[in-house]
N, CA, C, O and CB atoms as a CASP TS submission, in Angstrom:
PFRMAT TS
TARGET T0000
AUTHOR 0000-0000-0000
METHOD Language model
MODEL 1
PARENT N/A
ATOM      1  N   MET     1     -12.989  68.674 -82.741  1.00  0.00           N
ATOM      2  CA  MET     1     -12.387  70.044 -83.219  1.00  0.00           C
ATOM      3  C   MET     1     -13.076  70.645 -84.125  1.00  0.00           C
ATOM      4  O   MET     1     -13.499  69.945 -85.045  1.00  0.00           O
ATOM      5  CB  MET     1     -11.117  69.989 -83.760  1.00  0.00           C
ATOM      6  N   SER     2     -13.358  71.994 -84.121  1.00  0.00           N
ATOM      7  CA  SER     2     -14.383  72.725 -84.508  1.00  0.00           C
ATOM      8  C   SER     2     -13.886  72.917 -86.243  1.00  0.00           C
ATOM      9  O   SER     2     -12.737  72.887 -86.683  1.00  0.00           O
ATOM     10  CB  SER     2     -14.539  74.185 -83.464  1.00  0.00           C
ATOM     11  N   LYS     3     -14.887  73.072 -86.832  1.00  0.00           N
ATOM     12  CA  LYS     3     -14.698  73.744 -88.497  1.00  0.00           C
ATOM     13  C   LYS     3     -15.045  74.810 -88.927  1.00  0.00           C
ATOM     14  O   LYS     3     -15.953  75.478 -88.433  1.00  0.00           O
ATOM     15  CB  LYS     3     -15.268  73.165 -89.464  1.00  0.00           C
ATOM     16  N   ILE     4     -14.230  75.197 -90.126  1.00  0.00           N
ATOM     17  CA  ILE     4     -14.452  76.636 -90.529  1.00  0.00           C
ATOM     18  C   ILE     4     -14.393  76.272 -92.197  1.00  0.00           C
ATOM     19  O   ILE     4     -13.875  75.290 -92.729  1.00  0.00           O
ATOM     20  CB  ILE     4     -13.126  77.880 -89.854  1.00  0.00           C
ATOM     21  N   PHE     5     -15.058  77.335 -92.784  1.00  0.00           N
ATOM     22  CA  PHE     5     -15.426  77.336 -93.963  1.00  0.00           C
ATOM     23  C   PHE     5     -14.484  78.437 -94.859  1.00  0.00           C
ATOM     24  O   PHE     5     -14.724  79.642 -94.933  1.00  0.00           O
ATOM     25  CB  PHE     5     -16.901  77.581 -93.911  1.00  0.00           C
ATOM     26  N   ILE     6     -13.372  77.742 -95.513  1.00  0.00           N
ATOM     27  CA  ILE     6     -12.400  78.807 -96.129  1.00  0.00           C
ATOM     28  C   ILE     6     -12.364  78.580 -97.815  1.00  0.00           C
ATOM     29  O   ILE     6     -12.785  77.627 -98.471  1.00  0.00           O
ATOM     30  CB  ILE     6     -10.739  78.594 -95.417  1.00  0.00           C
ATOM     31  N   LYS     7     -11.841  79.559 -98.161  1.00  0.00           N
ATOM     32  CA  LYS     7     -11.771  79.562 -99.669  1.00  0.00           C
ATOM     33  C   LYS     7     -10.459  80.211 -99.981  1.00  0.00           C
ATOM     34  O   LYS     7     -10.055  81.024 -99.150  1.00  0.00           O
ATOM     35  CB  LYS     7     -13.010  80.353-100.381  1.00  0.00           C
ATOM     36  N   PRO     8      -9.702  79.980-101.080  1.00  0.00           N
ATOM     37  CA  PRO     8      -8.657  80.786-101.685  1.00  0.00           C
ATOM     38  C   PRO     8      -9.047  82.259-101.653  1.00  0.00           C
ATOM     39  O   PRO     8     -10.166  82.611-102.029  1.00  0.00           O
ATOM     40  CB  PRO     8      -8.387  80.329-103.126  1.00  0.00           C
ATOM     41  N   ARG     9      -8.212  83.053-101.244  1.00  0.00           N
ATOM     42  CA  ARG     9      -8.475  84.707-101.495  1.00  0.00           C
ATOM     43  C   ARG     9      -8.672  85.260-102.818  1.00  0.00           C
ATOM     44  O   ARG     9      -9.414  86.210-103.065  1.00  0.00           O
ATOM     45  CB  ARG     9      -7.326  85.521-101.028  1.00  0.00           C
ATOM     46  N   LYS    10      -7.909  84.565-103.730  1.00  0.00           N
ATOM     47  CA  LYS    10      -8.770  84.598-105.002  1.00  0.00           C
ATOM     48  C   LYS    10      -8.738  83.454-105.658  1.00  0.00           C
ATOM     49  O   LYS    10      -7.902  82.599-105.365  1.00  0.00           O
ATOM     50  CB  LYS    10      -8.415  85.587-105.944  1.00  0.00           C
ATOM     51  N   PRO    11      -9.795  83.241-106.805  1.00  0.00           N
ATOM     52  CA  PRO    11     -10.089  82.083-107.369  1.00  0.00           C
ATOM     53  C   PRO    11      -8.942  81.345-107.844  1.00  0.00           C
ATOM     54  O   PRO    11      -8.818  80.126-107.730  1.00  0.00           O
ATOM     55  CB  PRO    11     -10.955  82.283-108.334  1.00  0.00           C
ATOM     56  N   GLU    12      -7.817  82.394-108.566  1.00  0.00           N
ATOM     57  CA  GLU    12      -6.937  81.819-109.299  1.00  0.00           C
ATOM     58  C   GLU    12      -5.705  81.240-108.361  1.00  0.00           C
ATOM     59  O   GLU    12      -4.735  80.698-108.890  1.00  0.00           O
ATOM     60  CB  GLU    12      -6.541  82.813-110.339  1.00  0.00           C
ATOM     61  N   PHE    13      -5.802  81.377-107.091  1.00  0.00           N
ATOM     62  CA  PHE    13      -4.855  80.848-106.192  1.00  0.00           C
ATOM     63  C   PHE    13      -4.928  79.435-106.263  1.00  0.00           C
ATOM     64  O   PHE    13      -5.982  78.984-106.713  1.00  0.00           O
ATOM     65  CB  PHE    13      -5.039  81.311-104.840  1.00  0.00           C
ATOM     66  N   ILE    14      -3.901  78.502-105.864  1.00  0.00           N
ATOM     67  CA  ILE    14      -3.714  77.516-105.715  1.00  0.00           C
ATOM     68  C   ILE    14      -3.224  77.187-104.268  1.00  0.00           C
ATOM     69  O   ILE    14      -2.086  77.472-103.894  1.00  0.00           O
ATOM     70  CB  ILE    14      -3.069  77.248-106.659  1.00  0.00           C
ATOM     71  N   VAL    15      -4.255  76.500-103.388  1.00  0.00           N
ATOM     72  CA  VAL    15      -3.948  76.161-101.621  1.00  0.00           C
ATOM     73  C   VAL    15      -3.838  75.025-101.882  1.00  0.00           C
ATOM     74  O   VAL    15      -4.679  74.383-102.511  1.00  0.00           O
ATOM     75  CB  VAL    15      -5.055  76.422-100.295  1.00  0.00           C
ATOM     76  N   PHE    16      -2.587  74.504-101.361  1.00  0.00           N
ATOM     77  CA  PHE    16      -2.834  72.853-100.847  1.00  0.00           C
ATOM     78  C   PHE    16      -3.030  72.709 -99.428  1.00  0.00           C
ATOM     79  O   PHE    16      -2.521  73.522 -98.656  1.00  0.00           O
ATOM     80  CB  PHE    16      -1.546  71.846-101.155  1.00  0.00           C
ATOM     81  N   LYS    17      -3.845  71.577 -98.952  1.00  0.00           N
ATOM     82  CA  LYS    17      -4.211  71.059 -97.773  1.00  0.00           C
ATOM     83  C   LYS    17      -3.005  70.353 -97.244  1.00  0.00           C
ATOM     84  O   LYS    17      -2.118  69.944 -97.993  1.00  0.00           O
ATOM     85  CB  LYS    17      -5.397  70.204 -97.904  1.00  0.00           C
ATOM     86  N   PRO    18      -2.982  70.221 -96.001  1.00  0.00           N
ATOM     87  CA  PRO    18      -1.902  69.478 -95.241  1.00  0.00           C
ATOM     88  C   PRO    18      -1.494  68.280 -95.792  1.00  0.00           C
ATOM     89  O   PRO    18      -0.322  67.912 -95.716  1.00  0.00           O
ATOM     90  CB  PRO    18      -2.280  69.177 -93.934  1.00  0.00           C
ATOM     91  N   ASN    19      -2.572  67.481 -96.476  1.00  0.00           N
ATOM     92  CA  ASN    19      -2.608  66.092 -96.965  1.00  0.00           C
ATOM     93  C   ASN    19      -2.095  66.311 -98.376  1.00  0.00           C
ATOM     94  O   ASN    19      -2.101  65.381 -99.182  1.00  0.00           O
ATOM     95  CB  ASN    19      -4.111  65.360 -96.892  1.00  0.00           C
ATOM     96  N   GLY    20      -1.588  67.687 -98.735  1.00  0.00           N
ATOM     97  CA  GLY    20      -1.098  67.739-100.375  1.00  0.00           C
ATOM     98  C   GLY    20      -2.175  68.069-101.541  1.00  0.00           C
ATOM     99  O   GLY    20      -1.908  68.664-102.585  1.00  0.00           O
ATOM    100  N   CYS    21      -3.478  67.555-101.149  1.00  0.00           N
ATOM    101  CA  CYS    21      -4.614  68.023-102.042  1.00  0.00           C
ATOM    102  C   CYS    21      -4.912  69.511-101.969  1.00  0.00           C
ATOM    103  O   CYS    21      -4.700  70.331-101.075  1.00  0.00           O
ATOM    104  CB  CYS    21      -5.893  67.281-101.685  1.00  0.00           C
ATOM    105  N   ARG    22      -5.575  69.643-103.413  1.00  0.00           N
ATOM    106  CA  ARG    22      -5.922  71.031-103.526  1.00  0.00           C
ATOM    107  C   ARG    22      -7.108  71.511-102.610  1.00  0.00           C
ATOM    108  O   ARG    22      -7.984  70.720-102.259  1.00  0.00           O
ATOM    109  CB  ARG    22      -6.250  71.296-104.947  1.00  0.00           C
ATOM    110  N   LEU    23      -7.106  72.875-102.224  1.00  0.00           N
ATOM    111  CA  LEU    23      -8.303  73.348-101.593  1.00  0.00           C
ATOM    112  C   LEU    23      -8.983  73.544-102.763  1.00  0.00           C
ATOM    113  O   LEU    23      -8.411  73.880-103.800  1.00  0.00           O
ATOM    114  CB  LEU    23      -8.220  74.576-100.653  1.00  0.00           C
ATOM    115  N   LYS    24     -10.595  73.293-102.644  1.00  0.00           N
ATOM    116  CA  LYS    24     -11.483  73.700-103.772  1.00  0.00           C
ATOM    117  C   LYS    24     -11.651  75.123-103.863  1.00  0.00           C
ATOM    118  O   LYS    24     -12.066  75.748-102.888  1.00  0.00           O
ATOM    119  CB  LYS    24     -12.810  73.099-103.668  1.00  0.00           C
ATOM    120  N   SER    25     -11.420  75.586-104.743  1.00  0.00           N
ATOM    121  CA  SER    25     -11.527  77.103-105.358  1.00  0.00           C
ATOM    122  C   SER    25     -12.889  78.020-105.064  1.00  0.00           C
ATOM    123  O   SER    25     -12.991  79.242-105.167  1.00  0.00           O
ATOM    124  CB  SER    25     -11.441  76.963-107.012  1.00  0.00           C
ATOM    125  N   GLU    26     -14.082  76.880-104.597  1.00  0.00           N
ATOM    126  CA  GLU    26     -15.356  77.575-104.072  1.00  0.00           C
ATOM    127  C   GLU    26     -15.299  77.402-102.983  1.00  0.00           C
ATOM    128  O   GLU    26     -16.396  77.626-102.471  1.00  0.00           O
ATOM    129  CB  GLU    26     -16.605  77.238-104.469  1.00  0.00           C
ATOM    130  N   GLY    27     -14.291  76.989-102.023  1.00  0.00           N
ATOM    131  CA  GLY    27     -14.129  76.941-100.531  1.00  0.00           C
ATOM    132  C   GLY    27     -14.278  75.340-100.007  1.00  0.00           C
ATOM    133  O   GLY    27     -14.285  74.394-100.796  1.00  0.00           O
ATOM    134  N   GLU    28     -14.365  75.236 -98.922  1.00  0.00           N
ATOM    135  CA  GLU    28     -14.916  74.134 -98.103  1.00  0.00           C
ATOM    136  C   GLU    28     -14.248  74.159 -96.846  1.00  0.00           C
ATOM    137  O   GLU    28     -13.271  74.836 -96.526  1.00  0.00           O
ATOM    138  CB  GLU    28     -14.771  72.772 -98.738  1.00  0.00           C
ATOM    139  N   TYR    29     -15.079  73.102 -95.984  1.00  0.00           N
ATOM    140  CA  TYR    29     -14.884  73.366 -94.621  1.00  0.00           C
ATOM    141  C   TYR    29     -13.560  72.266 -94.080  1.00  0.00           C
ATOM    142  O   TYR    29     -13.343  71.159 -94.572  1.00  0.00           O
ATOM    143  CB  TYR    29     -16.444  73.120 -93.811  1.00  0.00           C
ATOM    144  N   VAL    30     -12.975  72.747 -93.235  1.00  0.00           N
ATOM    145  CA  VAL    30     -11.627  72.375 -93.064  1.00  0.00           C
ATOM    146  C   VAL    30     -11.708  72.254 -91.186  1.00  0.00           C
ATOM    147  O   VAL    30     -12.521  72.881 -90.507  1.00  0.00           O
ATOM    148  CB  VAL    30     -10.422  73.711 -93.868  1.00  0.00           C
ATOM    149  N   ASP    31     -10.900  71.519 -90.764  1.00  0.00           N
ATOM    150  CA  ASP    31     -10.647  71.650 -89.357  1.00  0.00           C
ATOM    151  C   ASP    31      -9.790  73.144 -89.040  1.00  0.00           C
ATOM    152  O   ASP    31      -8.857  73.572 -89.719  1.00  0.00           O
ATOM    153  CB  ASP    31      -9.767  70.261 -88.884  1.00  0.00           C
ATOM    154  N   ALA    32     -10.351  73.759 -87.885  1.00  0.00           N
ATOM    155  CA  ALA    32      -9.649  74.670 -87.531  1.00  0.00           C
ATOM    156  C   ALA    32      -8.435  74.388 -86.380  1.00  0.00           C
ATOM    157  O   ALA    32      -8.451  74.216 -85.161  1.00  0.00           O
ATOM    158  CB  ALA    32     -10.578  75.561 -87.192  1.00  0.00           C
ATOM    159  N   GLU    33      -7.446  74.428 -87.346  1.00  0.00           N
ATOM    160  CA  GLU    33      -5.982  74.020 -86.992  1.00  0.00           C
ATOM    161  C   GLU    33      -5.302  74.899 -87.202  1.00  0.00           C
ATOM    162  O   GLU    33      -5.699  75.827 -87.908  1.00  0.00           O
ATOM    163  CB  GLU    33      -5.386  72.994 -87.590  1.00  0.00           C
ATOM    164  N   PRO    34      -3.835  74.882 -86.553  1.00  0.00           N
ATOM    165  CA  PRO    34      -2.794  75.750 -86.674  1.00  0.00           C
ATOM    166  C   PRO    34      -2.547  76.111 -88.198  1.00  0.00           C
ATOM    167  O   PRO    34      -2.518  77.231 -88.707  1.00  0.00           O
ATOM    168  CB  PRO    34      -1.591  75.140 -86.014  1.00  0.00           C
ATOM    169  N   PHE    35      -2.359  74.738 -88.858  1.00  0.00           N
ATOM    170  CA  PHE    35      -1.971  75.042 -90.290  1.00  0.00           C
ATOM    171  C   PHE    35      -2.875  76.186 -91.181  1.00  0.00           C
ATOM    172  O   PHE    35      -2.310  76.923 -91.990  1.00  0.00           O
ATOM    173  CB  PHE    35      -2.059  73.641 -91.040  1.00  0.00           C
ATOM    174  N   TRP    36      -4.146  76.237 -90.970  1.00  0.00           N
ATOM    175  CA  TRP    36      -5.038  77.278 -91.447  1.00  0.00           C
ATOM    176  C   TRP    36      -4.990  78.436 -90.865  1.00  0.00           C
ATOM    177  O   TRP    36      -5.318  79.428 -91.517  1.00  0.00           O
ATOM    178  CB  TRP    36      -6.245  76.954 -91.402  1.00  0.00           C
ATOM    179  N   GLN    37      -4.672  78.531 -89.838  1.00  0.00           N
ATOM    180  CA  GLN    37      -4.384  79.966 -89.338  1.00  0.00           C
ATOM    181  C   GLN    37      -3.220  80.437 -89.593  1.00  0.00           C
ATOM    182  O   GLN    37      -3.018  81.647 -89.490  1.00  0.00           O
ATOM    183  CB  GLN    37      -4.500  80.145 -88.022  1.00  0.00           C
ATOM    184  N   ARG    38      -2.262  79.593 -89.963  1.00  0.00           N
ATOM    185  CA  ARG    38      -0.793  80.428 -90.856  1.00  0.00           C
ATOM    186  C   ARG    38      -1.188  80.710 -92.204  1.00  0.00           C
ATOM    187  O   ARG    38      -0.674  81.677 -92.766  1.00  0.00           O
ATOM    188  CB  ARG    38       0.764  79.391 -91.067  1.00  0.00           C
ATOM    189  N   ARG    39      -2.140  79.906 -92.879  1.00  0.00           N
ATOM    190  CA  ARG    39      -2.673  80.020 -94.274  1.00  0.00           C
ATOM    191  C   ARG    39      -3.326  81.813 -94.323  1.00  0.00           C
ATOM    192  O   ARG    39      -3.106  82.717 -95.129  1.00  0.00           O
ATOM    193  CB  ARG    39      -4.076  78.600 -94.526  1.00  0.00           C
ATOM    194  N   LEU    40      -4.119  81.762 -93.168  1.00  0.00           N
ATOM    195  CA  LEU    40      -5.086  83.142 -92.807  1.00  0.00           C
ATOM    196  C   LEU    40      -4.218  84.137 -92.542  1.00  0.00           C
ATOM    197  O   LEU    40      -4.309  85.265 -93.028  1.00  0.00           O
ATOM    198  CB  LEU    40      -6.107  83.055 -91.486  1.00  0.00           C
ATOM    199  N   ASN    41      -3.055  83.639 -91.505  1.00  0.00           N
ATOM    200  CA  ASN    41      -2.532  85.033 -91.685  1.00  0.00           C
ATOM    201  C   ASN    41      -1.555  85.526 -92.641  1.00  0.00           C
ATOM    202  O   ASN    41      -1.027  86.636 -92.572  1.00  0.00           O
ATOM    203  CB  ASN    41      -2.039  85.369 -90.626  1.00  0.00           C
ATOM    204  N   ASP    42      -1.313  84.551 -93.637  1.00  0.00           N
ATOM    205  CA  ASP    42      -0.397  84.816 -94.883  1.00  0.00           C
ATOM    206  C   ASP    42      -1.260  85.601 -95.924  1.00  0.00           C
ATOM    207  O   ASP    42      -0.785  86.391 -96.740  1.00  0.00           O
ATOM    208  CB  ASP    42       0.182  83.361 -95.580  1.00  0.00           C
ATOM    209  N   ARG    43      -2.643  85.276 -95.793  1.00  0.00           N
ATOM    210  CA  ARG    43      -3.697  85.794 -96.387  1.00  0.00           C
ATOM    211  C   ARG    43      -3.641  85.067 -97.693  1.00  0.00           C
ATOM    212  O   ARG    43      -3.735  85.686 -98.753  1.00  0.00           O
ATOM    213  CB  ARG    43      -3.680  87.302 -96.447  1.00  0.00           C
ATOM    214  N   ASP    44      -3.485  83.730 -97.643  1.00  0.00           N
ATOM    215  CA  ASP    44      -3.563  82.725 -98.777  1.00  0.00           C
ATOM    216  C   ASP    44      -5.216  82.745 -98.921  1.00  0.00           C
ATOM    217  O   ASP    44      -5.835  83.064 -99.936  1.00  0.00           O
ATOM    218  CB  ASP    44      -2.810  81.058 -98.375  1.00  0.00           C
ATOM    219  N   VAL    45      -5.714  82.372 -97.794  1.00  0.00           N
ATOM    220  CA  VAL    45      -7.206  82.052 -97.804  1.00  0.00           C
ATOM    221  C   VAL    45      -7.922  82.881 -96.925  1.00  0.00           C
ATOM    222  O   VAL    45      -7.361  83.432 -95.978  1.00  0.00           O
ATOM    223  CB  VAL    45      -7.508  80.652 -97.430  1.00  0.00           C
ATOM    224  N   VAL    46      -9.279  83.027 -97.199  1.00  0.00           N
ATOM    225  CA  VAL    46     -10.180  83.913 -96.311  1.00  0.00           C
ATOM    226  C   VAL    46     -11.230  82.957 -95.745  1.00  0.00           C
ATOM    227  O   VAL    46     -11.419  81.909 -96.361  1.00  0.00           O
ATOM    228  CB  VAL    46     -10.911  85.179 -97.157  1.00  0.00           C
ATOM    229  N   VAL    47     -11.928  83.204 -94.646  1.00  0.00           N
ATOM    230  CA  VAL    47     -12.668  82.554 -93.821  1.00  0.00           C
ATOM    231  C   VAL    47     -14.170  82.886 -94.844  1.00  0.00           C
ATOM    232  O   VAL    47     -14.305  84.104 -94.958  1.00  0.00           O
ATOM    233  CB  VAL    47     -12.504  83.168 -92.088  1.00  0.00           C
ATOM    234  N   ALA    48     -14.841  82.409 -95.290  1.00  0.00           N
ATOM    235  CA  ALA    48     -16.201  82.817 -96.072  1.00  0.00           C
ATOM    236  C   ALA    48     -17.265  82.035 -95.703  1.00  0.00           C
ATOM    237  O   ALA    48     -17.119  81.103 -94.912  1.00  0.00           O
ATOM    238  CB  ALA    48     -16.129  82.694 -97.588  1.00  0.00           C
ATOM    239  N   GLN    49     -18.737  82.432 -96.389  1.00  0.00           N
ATOM    240  CA  GLN    49     -20.047  81.869 -95.749  1.00  0.00           C
ATOM    241  C   GLN    49     -20.029  80.794 -97.392  1.00  0.00           C
ATOM    242  O   GLN    49     -19.624  81.089 -98.517  1.00  0.00           O
ATOM    243  CB  GLN    49     -21.741  83.377 -95.324  1.00  0.00           C
ATOM    244  N   PRO    50     -20.544  79.746 -96.953  1.00  0.00           N
ATOM    245  CA  PRO    50     -20.629  78.468 -97.994  1.00  0.00           C
ATOM    246  C   PRO    50     -21.758  78.793 -98.942  1.00  0.00           C
ATOM    247  O   PRO    50     -22.816  79.244 -98.504  1.00  0.00           O
ATOM    248  CB  PRO    50     -20.970  76.928 -97.215  1.00  0.00           C
ATOM    249  N   SER    51     -21.572  78.587-100.163  1.00  0.00           N
ATOM    250  CA  SER    51     -22.652  78.836-101.207  1.00  0.00           C
ATOM    251  C   SER    51     -23.536  77.615-100.934  1.00  0.00           C
ATOM    252  O   SER    51     -23.004  76.553-100.610  1.00  0.00           O
ATOM    253  CB  SER    51     -22.083  78.928-102.845  1.00  0.00           C
ATOM    254  N   LYS    52     -24.823  77.719-101.048  1.00  0.00           N
ATOM    255  CA  LYS    52     -25.771  76.720-100.865  1.00  0.00           C
ATOM    256  C   LYS    52     -25.529  75.387-101.306  1.00  0.00           C
ATOM    257  O   LYS    52     -26.052  74.425-100.742  1.00  0.00           O
ATOM    258  CB  LYS    52     -26.840  77.090-101.400  1.00  0.00           C
ATOM    259  N   ALA    53     -24.587  75.251-102.511  1.00  0.00           N
ATOM    260  CA  ALA    53     -24.351  74.007-103.067  1.00  0.00           C
ATOM    261  C   ALA    53     -23.187  73.274-102.090  1.00  0.00           C
ATOM    262  O   ALA    53     -23.126  72.060-101.892  1.00  0.00           O
ATOM    263  CB  ALA    53     -23.900  74.207-104.654  1.00  0.00           C
ATOM    264  N   ALA    54     -22.253  74.317-101.510  1.00  0.00           N
ATOM    265  CA  ALA    54     -21.385  73.488-100.641  1.00  0.00           C
ATOM    266  C   ALA    54     -22.078  73.180 -99.277  1.00  0.00           C
ATOM    267  O   ALA    54     -21.823  72.177 -98.611  1.00  0.00           O
ATOM    268  CB  ALA    54     -20.015  74.225-100.396  1.00  0.00           C
ATOM    269  N   ALA    55     -22.806  73.958 -98.996  1.00  0.00           N
ATOM    270  CA  ALA    55     -23.450  73.527 -97.670  1.00  0.00           C
ATOM    271  C   ALA    55     -24.293  72.175 -97.960  1.00  0.00           C
ATOM    272  O   ALA    55     -24.213  71.267 -97.132  1.00  0.00           O
ATOM    273  CB  ALA    55     -24.478  74.772 -97.057  1.00  0.00           C
ATOM    274  N   SER    56     -24.983  72.039 -98.948  1.00  0.00           N
ATOM    275  CA  SER    56     -25.777  71.139 -98.934  1.00  0.00           C
ATOM    276  C   SER    56     -25.053  69.717 -99.278  1.00  0.00           C
ATOM    277  O   SER    56     -25.539  68.654 -98.891  1.00  0.00           O
ATOM    278  CB  SER    56     -26.812  71.549 -99.778  1.00  0.00           C
ATOM    279  N   SER    57     -23.983  69.780 -99.953  1.00  0.00           N
ATOM    280  CA  SER    57     -22.861  68.770-100.073  1.00  0.00           C
ATOM    281  C   SER    57     -22.334  68.238 -98.787  1.00  0.00           C
ATOM    282  O   SER    57     -22.114  67.047 -98.568  1.00  0.00           O
ATOM    283  CB  SER    57     -21.713  69.362-100.798  1.00  0.00           C
ATOM    284  N   THR    58     -22.160  69.165 -98.002  1.00  0.00           N
ATOM    285  CA  THR    58     -21.478  69.016 -96.481  1.00  0.00           C
ATOM    286  C   THR    58     -22.783  68.146 -95.807  1.00  0.00           C
ATOM    287  O   THR    58     -22.725  67.006 -95.345  1.00  0.00           O
ATOM    288  CB  THR    58     -21.098  70.826 -95.523  1.00  0.00           C
ATOM    289  N   ASP    59     -23.824  68.919 -95.883  1.00  0.00           N
ATOM    290  CA  ASP    59     -24.910  68.163 -94.967  1.00  0.00           C
ATOM    291  C   ASP    59     -25.105  66.622 -95.429  1.00  0.00           C
ATOM    292  O   ASP    59     -25.398  65.737 -94.627  1.00  0.00           O
ATOM    293  CB  ASP    59     -26.449  68.962 -95.086  1.00  0.00           C
ATOM    294  N   ASN    60     -24.930  66.427 -96.665  1.00  0.00           N
ATOM    295  CA  ASN    60     -25.047  64.939 -97.437  1.00  0.00           C
ATOM    296  C   ASN    60     -24.279  64.126 -97.052  1.00  0.00           C
ATOM    297  O   ASN    60     -24.607  62.951 -96.882  1.00  0.00           O
ATOM    298  CB  ASN    60     -24.828  64.853 -98.806  1.00  0.00           C
ATOM    299  N   LYS    61     -22.893  64.661 -96.797  1.00  0.00           N
ATOM    300  CA  LYS    61     -22.013  63.581 -96.134  1.00  0.00           C
ATOM    301  C   LYS    61     -21.973  63.585 -94.799  1.00  0.00           C
ATOM    302  O   LYS    61     -21.244  62.675 -94.405  1.00  0.00           O
ATOM    303  CB  LYS    61     -20.694  63.635 -96.505  1.00  0.00           C
ATOM    304  N   LYS    62     -22.450  64.226 -93.914  1.00  0.00           N
ATOM    305  CA  LYS    62     -22.587  64.016 -92.708  1.00  0.00           C
ATOM    306  C   LYS    62     -23.853  63.080 -92.525  1.00  0.00           C
ATOM    307  O   LYS    62     -23.890  62.433 -91.478  1.00  0.00           O
ATOM    308  CB  LYS    62     -22.616  65.278 -92.041  1.00  0.00           C
ATOM    309  N   GLY    63     -24.894  62.937 -93.429  1.00  0.00           N
ATOM    310  CA  GLY    63     -25.989  62.007 -93.201  1.00  0.00           C
ATOM    311  C   GLY    63     -25.602  60.349 -93.393  1.00  0.00           C
ATOM    312  O   GLY    63     -26.304  59.389 -93.076  1.00  0.00           O
ATOM    313  N   LYS    64     -24.363  60.345 -93.967  1.00  0.00           N
ATOM    314  CA  LYS    64     -23.837  59.053 -94.357  1.00  0.00           C
ATOM    315  C   LYS    64     -23.392  58.182 -93.488  1.00  0.00           C
ATOM    316  O   LYS    64     -22.955  57.097 -93.870  1.00  0.00           O
ATOM    317  CB  LYS    64     -22.926  59.158 -95.117  1.00  0.00           C
TER
END
């Protein structure tokens, strides 16, 4: 499954992932699945470019 980088539309928005955990306000990679498409359609989240810090933390996880 492909991944997309999303973040809440506004930093003060609290968006929950399907597992009940909060989506990080700085954004994170998630599986591109219907749940997130609905959040995009509702304008709860936006597709964004990851910051260098977010990108490097993801790269570190992939290497483990």
